[in-house]
N, C-alpha and C positions, 0 to 999 in steps of 0.2 A: 503494499499500499504506500510505503513512504515514496514521496516523489524525488525525483533524481533533479538536482538543481545544479546549474553549471557555477553558480556563484561560490566563490571561496568561503563566503559568510555562512552558508548552509551546512549544518551539522546533522548529517543522516542518522546517526545513532539517536538524537533526541526525536526525530520524526519517527523512526521506528519504535521507540518506546512509547510514544503517543498512540501509534496505530495499534499497538499490543492493547493499551487501555481501552481504546475505542471498541475492540472486538467484543468485549463484554456488554452487549447490548440487551435489549428487551428479549426475554427468553433464553437468554444465555448468562444466568448469573454465575454458573460454574462452568468451567471448560477444560478440558485435559490439555496437555503439553502439545499433543499432534493437532487438535481442533484449533488451538491459538495460532499455531504455525501455518495451519491452512488458511484459515480466515484472515491473517495479516500478511499472507503471501510471503513469509519469510522461511529461511530454511531452519529445521528443527532446533540445531545447535544455538542459531542466533535468538530464536524465540525463547529457549530455555534460559540463555544469558540474561535476556532483558527480564523475564520473569523473576530470575533469582536477584537481579538488582532492584526491581520493583518490589519483591519481597523484603529485601534488606532495609528499603526506604520506608516500609510500612504501608505501601500501596495495594498489595495484593498479599494473600496468605495461600498457603497450601493446604488443601483439605482432600479427604478421601476422594479420589477421582480426578484430582486436578487442582485449578486454583479458581479463586474468587477474588473480586475487588473487596477492599476494606473501605469503611467510611472515610479514611484519610483521602480519598479521591476527591471528595466534596471539597476539601481545602483549595484545590485548583479552581473550581469554579466560584468558590467564595471570595478567592482573592480578587477576582474581578469584580463582583458585586461591592465588596467592601472598600475596594480602592476607590470607587466612584462615590461613596458615601450616599448612594442611592437609596438604600433602605432605611437610613436614619431620616433622611430629607423626605422620602415618598411615604413612609409608613403612616404618619398621623394622618395625612390628607386621605390615603387610601382607606384606612379604618373609618374615617368619618362618612366617606361616601358610601362604604358598605353598610354602615349604621343607618345612613338615611335612606339609601335604595334598597336594602336586603338582597343586594345583587353582588356576586363576586367581582373584584377588581384586579386587574393585572397590568403589569408592563411588561413589554416585550421589545427587543432590539432585532433589526436585521442582521443576518449572519448569511450572505449569500442569498440565494432565494429563499430561505427560511426565516422565519421568525423564532427566536429563543426567549422563552420567559425568564425575566430576571428579577421579577418582585411579584408578589402576589398574596392577596387578603382574601381567602374563600369563605363562602356562606355555606354551612352543612345543609345539604338537601338529600332527600332520598335518592333521586337519580342526579348524578354531577359528572362533568367532564373531568377525567382524571388529569390534572395539570399541575405540575410542580416546577419548583426552579429548574431550569435547564430543559424543560420539554420543548421539543422542536416540531414545527408544523410548517408546510409550504405557506408562503407569506400570501400569495394571491388567492388561497381559498379561505383565509381567516380575516376577521373584521379588523383585528389588530394591524395584521399585514398590509391590508389594503390601505389603512391610514397611513403607514409608514411609506408605502410605495407612492401613495398619492402625494407625498410631500417632497419626491424626488422630480428632477427634469426628466423628460420622456426617453433622452438617450441613456440616461443612469438606470431607469426602469428596465429598459431592454438588456443593458449589460448585467445587472443584477439577476434577471429572470432567466438569463441564458446560462446560468450556473446550475447544474444539477443539484436537486434537492438531497439533502443528506438526512431527511426525517424518516426514511423507510415507509412513507406513506404515498400510496398512489391515489390521487384525488380523482373523485368522479367528474369534476367540473374541470376541464380543460379549456380554458378560452383561447380563441384566435386573437391575433393582434387587435383587431378591431372590436370585439367584446371586451377584451382586457383594458384597452382605452376608454370605452365607454362607462365601464365599471369604475375606473380610477376618477374619471370626470365627475361621476355622481359622488363620489366620496368628497372630491376636493369641494 
C-alpha cells in the first residue's frame, strides 16, 4: 500500500507502518500476520517487523491468533483534534445546540473526497447512526460533506472528488457533474 515517492524526504518505513495500522478496519479487529501482510501488500517479514515495532510502542498487541490494535492508536487521531483546540471551542456550542434541538450535532472536515467526523455530541435514540470521531463517509452523499464542498471553488470540488473514497462505502447516489453542480448550488 505504501506509495513510492521520488522525493528524498519521503520515509517509506513510516508509510508502511501507517498502512499496517489502517488494515485493521471494520470487521477486522484481529488479524494474523499473514492477513496483515496480504492486506498491506507487504512481504511477511516486513509486516512482522512493523507489527513488532508497533507492539513495542504500544499500538498493537499480540493475541491468540494474531494481532489487534490497542486504544493507544486513538492518540494519533486525538493529537489532531487536540492540537486544533477544536473540542474545547466547539463543545459548549454543540451541547447548547443539542439541548435546544434534541438532535445530534457534528463537525466534520474534508479529507480527499470523504468527510471525517472530528467532533460530535449525540442524542441517545432508539435508532441512531453509528458515528464516532474518525468515522468517514463519501462527502457528496452527506449533508456535512455538501456544505463543505459548496464552500469550495468549482475547480477545487472537481479535484477533491476525483480522489477515490477511502470510506469503504459504495454510495447508491452517484451524481453526474450536472447533478452534483445543481446540488451544491442549492446548498450554497
